[in-house]
Structure formats: structure tokens, C-alpha cells
C-alpha positions in Angstrom: 0.1 -0.3 0.1 2.7 2.3 1.0 4.2 2.0 -2.5 1.1 2.7 -4.3 1.0 5.9 -7.0 -2.0 8.6 -6.0 -4.0 9.1 -8.9 -4.4 13.1 -7.8 -0.6 13.8 -6.9 0.5 10.9 -9.4 3.2 10.5 -5.6 3.4 7.0 -3.6 1.9 6.9 -0.7 4.8 6.8 2.3 4.5 4.4 4.9 3.9 7.0 7.5 1.1 8.4 5.9 -0.8 4.6 5.5 0.1 4.1 9.0 -1.4 7.2 10.5 -4.4 6.3 8.4 -4.5 3.0 9.8 -3.6 3.7 13.2 -0.8 1.5 13.8 2.6 1.8 14.8 5.5 1.5 11.8 7.9 -0.5 14.2 5.1 -3.3 14.1 4.8 -3.5 10.2 8.5 -3.4 9.7 8.5 -6.5 12.5 5.8 -8.1 10.7 7.8 -7.9 7.6 11.3 -9.2 9.2 8.7 -11.9 10.2 7.8 -13.2 6.6 11.1 -12.8 5.3 12.4 -15.5 7.7 9.5 -17.6 7.4 9.8 -17.8 4.0 13.7 -19.0 4.1 13.1 -21.9 5.9 10.7 -24.8 6.7 7.6 -23.6 8.7 7.9 -25.1 12.8 10.5 -24.5 15.4 13.8 -25.5 14.3 14.7 -29.3 14.8 18.1 -30.1 17.1 18.9 -32.8 14.1 19.1 -32.4 10.9 17.4 -34.8 8.2 20.8 -36.3 7.3 21.5 -36.7 10.8 18.3 -38.1 11.5 18.6 -41.0 8.7 21.9 -41.9 10.0 20.5 -42.2 13.4 17.7 -44.1 12.0 19.8 -46.5 10.0 22.0 -47.2 12.9 18.8 -48.7 14.6 17.6 -50.8 11.8 21.0 -52.4 11.9 21.4 -52.9 15.8 17.6 -53.9 15.9 16.9 -57.6 16.3 13.7 -57.1 14.7 12.8 -57.4 10.9 10.1 -55.0 9.4 9.3 -52.7 12.6 7.3 -49.8 11.2 7.7 -46.0 11.3 6.1 -45.7 14.9 8.5 -48.3 16.5 11.3 -46.5 15.2 10.1 -42.9 16.8 9.5 -45.0 20.0 13.3 -46.1 19.9 14.6 -42.6 18.8 12.8 -41.8 21.9 14.4 -44.6 24.2 18.0 -43.0 23.0 16.9 -39.5 23.7 16.5 -38.2 20.0 13.5 -36.3 20.0 11.7 -36.1 17.3 8.0 -36.2 15.8 6.5 -39.5 14.2 5.7 -37.6 11.2 8.8 -36.3 10.4 10.1 -39.7 10.7 7.4 -41.2 8.5 8.8 -38.6 6.1 12.5 -38.9 6.2 12.3 -42.6 6.2 9.5 -42.8 3.0 12.4 -40.5 1.4 15.3 -42.5 1.9 13.5 -45.9 1.0 13.3 -47.2 4.5 9.8 -48.0 4.7 8.7 -51.6 4.5 6.3 -52.6 1.7 2.8 -53.8 2.9 0.2 -55.6 1.5 -3.2 -54.3 1.1 -6.1 -56.0 1.9 -8.1 -58.0 -0.8 -10.9 -59.4 1.6 -14.1 -59.6 -0.6 -16.9 -58.6 2.0 -17.7 -57.9 5.5 -15.9 -60.4 8.4 -18.1 -62.1 10.3 -15.9 -60.7 13.3 -16.4 -57.1 13.7 -15.3 -56.9 17.6 -12.1 -56.7 19.7 -10.6 -59.6 20.8 -8.2 -57.3 23.3 -8.1 -57.2 26.7 -8.0 -54.7 29.8 -5.8 -56.7 32.2 -3.6 -59.4 31.4 -4.4 -63.1 32.0 -7.8 -62.8 31.1 -7.9 -64.5 27.2 -5.0 -67.0 25.7 -4.3 -67.2 22.2 -3.2 -70.5 20.9 -2.1 -71.4 17.3 0.0 -73.6 14.9 2.4 -72.7 12.1 4.5 -74.6 10.1 8.7 -74.2 10.1 11.5 -76.0 7.7 14.5 -77.5 8.9 17.5 -79.4 6.6 16.9 -82.9 8.2 14.0 -83.6 9.8 11.9 -81.3 6.7 8.4 -79.3 7.9 8.0 -79.7 11.3 4.9 -77.9 13.7 5.7 -74.9 15.7 2.6 -74.0 18.5 2.9 -71.0 20.1 0.4 -69.3 22.8 -0.1 -65.5 23.8 -1.3 -63.6 25.7 -4.4 -61.6 24.5 -3.9 -58.2 26.6 0.0 -57.8 26.7 0.8 -59.5 23.2 3.5 -61.8 25.7 4.1 -64.8 24.4 3.3 -67.3 27.0 5.2 -70.3 25.2 6.6 -72.0 21.9 7.0 -75.6 20.9 8.7 -77.6 18.0 7.6 -81.0 17.1 7.5 -83.0 13.6 3.8 -84.5 14.6 2.0 -81.9 15.0 -0.8 -83.7 17.3 -2.8 -82.4 19.6 -0.8 -84.2 22.2 2.1 -81.6 21.0 -0.4 -78.5 20.6 -0.9 -78.9 24.6 2.9 -78.2 25.4 2.9 -74.1 24.5 -0.2 -74.2 27.2 1.4 -76.1 29.9 4.3 -73.9 29.7 2.7 -70.7 30.2 0.6 -71.8 33.4 3.9 -72.9 34.6 5.5 -69.6 33.6 2.6 -67.3 34.9 1.2 -69.3 37.9 4.5 -71.6 39.0 2.8 -75.0 38.4 0.8 -76.7 36.6 -2.7 -78.3 39.2 -5.9 -78.6 38.3 -7.9 -75.3 38.3 -4.6 -73.4 38.3 -5.9 -71.0 35.0 -9.0 -70.7 36.2 -10.5 -67.4 35.0 -8.3 -67.5 31.7 -10.7 -67.7 28.4 -8.7 -69.7 25.5 -9.0 -68.6 22.0 -8.0 -71.4 19.4 -9.1 -72.0 16.0 -11.3 -74.8 14.2 -8.3 -77.3 13.6 -8.3 -81.4 14.4 -5.6 -80.9 17.1 -7.8 -77.9 18.9 -11.2 -79.6 18.9 -10.0 -83.0 19.8 -11.0 -84.8 23.0 -7.2 -84.8 24.8 -6.3 -81.0 24.0 -10.4 -80.0 25.6 -10.0 -81.8 27.8 -6.5 -80.6 29.0 -8.0 -77.1 29.1 -10.7 -78.1 31.1 -8.5 -79.6 33.7 -6.2 -76.5 34.0 -9.5 -74.4 34.5 -9.5 -72.6 31.3 -12.7 -71.3 29.6 -13.1 -72.5 25.9 -13.7 -69.9 23.1 -13.7 -71.5 19.7 -13.1 -68.8 16.6 -15.3 -68.5 13.6 -15.0 -71.1 11.0 -12.5 -69.3 8.7 -12.4 -65.8 10.5 -8.9 -65.9 11.6 -9.0 -62.7 12.6 -10.8 -64.0 16.1 -7.0 -65.4 16.9 -5.5 -62.2 15.6 -2.8 -62.0 18.5 -1.5 -65.2 17.7 -1.5 -64.7 14.0 0.6 -61.4 14.6 2.6 -63.0 16.8 3.5 -65.7 14.0 3.7 -63.2 11.5 6.6 -61.8 13.8 7.9 -64.6 14.6 8.2 -65.5 11.0 9.7 -62.3 9.5 12.2 -62.5 12.0 13.0 -65.8 12.5 11.6 -68.7 10.9 11.7 -66.8 6.9 15.3 -65.3 7.5 17.3 -68.5 9.3 18.3 -72.1 8.3 17.8 -74.6 10.6 19.5 -78.3 10.9 17.3 -80.3 12.9 14.0 -79.6 15.8 16.7 -79.3 18.2 18.4 -76.4 16.9 14.7 -74.9 16.1 13.5 -75.6 19.6 16.4 -73.8 21.3 16.3 -70.9 18.8 12.4 -70.5 19.1 13.2 -70.3 23.1 15.9 -67.7 22.7 13.2 -65.5 20.1 10.6 -66.0 23.3 13.0 -64.5 25.4 13.9 -61.7 23.2 10.6 -61.0 21.6 9.3 -60.2 25.1 12.2 -58.3 26.6 12.4 -56.1 23.3 9.9 -56.2 21.1 7.7 -52.8 21.6 3.6 -53.1 21.9 2.1 -49.1 20.7 -0.8 -50.0 22.5 0.9 -50.0 25.4 3.3 -46.8 25.3 5.8 -48.9 23.2 6.5 -50.9 26.3 7.2 -54.3 26.2 5.2 -57.4 26.8 7.4 -58.4 30.3 7.2 -54.7 31.3 3.3 -54.7 30.2 3.0 -58.2 32.7 4.8 -56.8 35.5 3.1 -53.2 35.6 -0.7 -55.6 35.3 0.6 -58.4 37.5 -1.0 -56.8 40.9 -4.4 -56.7 39.3 -5.0 -59.9 37.8 -6.6 -61.0 40.8 -6.4 -64.9 40.1 -5.8 -67.2 42.6 -2.8 -69.8 42.0 
């Protein structure tokens, strides 16, 4: 406005005249102009403590040091905070995307509505467990069965077991491991108050498995047929197990696989971060909620 030319005099309006008409001090106008120049010369928002190049270097170090594969930007952001490197999740996402550090994700192609639309996570530990079976390959023994059990609240792995025959007797083993670890012994009604979620496989519908659950005190809760989301907690754990162990290592026999499973169980429970629990590990979540579980041993 101060540079505009008057139609009557042919001269430019001065800053003094414009400010006098608008009744604002010239110092305020000059200050606002200086601020607009500074904002246009740098990105919006406060100045970051670390540059993008430095942040990328820290992220790459974390990815190399992490014992897990395929962690997303949220867990990388959480691990940066554990190292006292403060930034925002959006910036971590942008930097990882620009440097091709994000993991490829398959999109869902589910044809229609799901039979299970509720939630299976719980509000406290040892309220619901999930169990299931997957497969692993060994050089000497070929394909073997891997059974697991997880807690639906803390996502802690309660038990892992590998066996050549995937029978009903082997399916009980990770459940027994979990009861022994959680309550210190295997006795009748030791797991009273816990619901056990399993699919409709022949091992889990067998009389041997069902009788063992009743003996231990579990409430039986089978999943819907052809609805793996009903048993989603153990399915998500198996994905982590495959991406970080079963698909990236070779095993000579069942003995080597069994040892690796127990080592992974300890590593997962002590180092894997659970986003819904403020990026705590499963054992940290169990320790903070153990006094509230109210189960009689």
C-alpha cells in the first residue's frame, strides 16, 4: 500500500502516511515484514535439533542394531525417544519414506464384510490367551509344526513348542509352558478365569486338548470358522516370528529350532515394543499389571 501511486498527485503513498491512516505504529509493520521474510526462507515450525541427514543416520543405526525386521516408523520413533533423540512421528515417516527405509505392506483384498467385527484385546493380563500352529522347515527333519500361545492383553509369548508330528498332544505343550511360567506350577484349575481362544483345527477340537483345558481351568472359546481375525493376537505374533526367525534362518533339525524358539521368545518378550501400551515390552506390561490380575494360584 505504501508503494501505491496516488491518482491525484502522481506520487507514492509513504509508510508514514499509511500507518497514520490505519493508526498502527511503523515498528509493528516492519517487524511483521521481517518475520515473513524469515518464515519464507526456512520450513514452517520450530527448528529441529537434528538435521534430516543426521536423523537418517540415527535411523539406519537403529535398523542395523535392532534384532527385529520390518519395524514401522512408529516403533523407530519410539526407539529414537529411548535414545533421547526427540522428533515427531510425521517427520520420521517422511524421512524414512524419502530414503526408502519403509517396509512394503500388502493391501487387504478381503471380498466382503468380516464375520468378526469386535475386538479381542483385553483390559488386563491373563484374561484371554490365544493358541495356534504354524510350520517351519529344517534341513534334516523337513517340515515341522510350531505351536504357540500368547496373552491377548500384553501380547506376551506364553509358550513355544516345535515337534515333527503336529498332533493334539503337542498342541497342549505351549499352553502348559504358559501356565507354568505365569503361575509357577501345573495343577488342576490353575488357570481358572482365563479364556482360551483357538481355531477349529483337528488338534484343538480333539478330546485330549479340550479335556486338558478344562483340567487347567480355562474357559474354552473357539474362533469362527474361516475367520483368522478371531484369533488375531497369535496370528500377529506368528507374523513377527516368521519375519524375524523362521523365514530368515536355516535350521539343521528340531533341536536347533527348539533352542532358537526359546531364545526368540525371551528376546521378543524383553525387546519387542507394543504400540498400544505406550511402546513398552510385553514383560514390562505384564509386570505393571500383575498385581491387578486377581487370579488365585
